[in-house]
C-alpha positions, 0 to 999 in steps of 0.5 A, spaced: 322 740 530 319 739 538 315 746 537 312 743 531 310 737 534 307 740 540 303 745 535 300 739 531 298 736 538 295 742 540 291 743 533 289 735 534 286 736 541 282 742 539 279 739 533 277 733 537 274 738 542 270 741 536 268 734 534 266 732 541 262 739 542 258 737 535 256 731 538 254 733 544 250 739 541 242 738 542 238 737 536 235 743 534 228 744 535 222 743 530 218 749 532 219 755 535 215 761 538 217 768 537 216 773 543 215 780 543 220 785 546 217 785 553 216 777 553 209 778 554 206 777 548 207 772 542 209 775 535 209 768 531 210 761 530 216 758 526 219 752 523 225 750 527 230 752 522 227 758 519 232 764 518 227 769 520 227 766 527 234 766 528 235 773 525 230 775 531 233 772 537 227 772 541 225 765 539 224 759 544 223 752 542 216 749 542 213 742 542 208 741 536 202 741 541 205 748 543 205 750 536 199 748 534 195 751 540 199 758 539 196 757 531 189 756 534 189 762 539 191 766 533 198 767 533 200 768 526 205 764 522 211 766 519 210 768 512 217 765 510 217 758 513 210 757 513 209 753 520 202 752 519 203 749 512 208 744 515 203 743 521 197 741 516 193 747 519 194 752 513 
């Protein structure tokens, strides 16, 4: 019975740690900039939750102004999440 009690206590501790981690996790970015393989060029702009951005793995968070500037400078918007529409430029 003591072994079961320790197992339950350990599982409750793990669950509390998991919940605390979720609370401490920063909010996802509203906008993402996708960089090329060499990190020198910018390939696309994405809305924060875009599945294509997650799949590429080469995105960094951006502010609204950074995303707008990139679009104004000819960086293409993602064809899936359409950040240009969300930003009011497309």
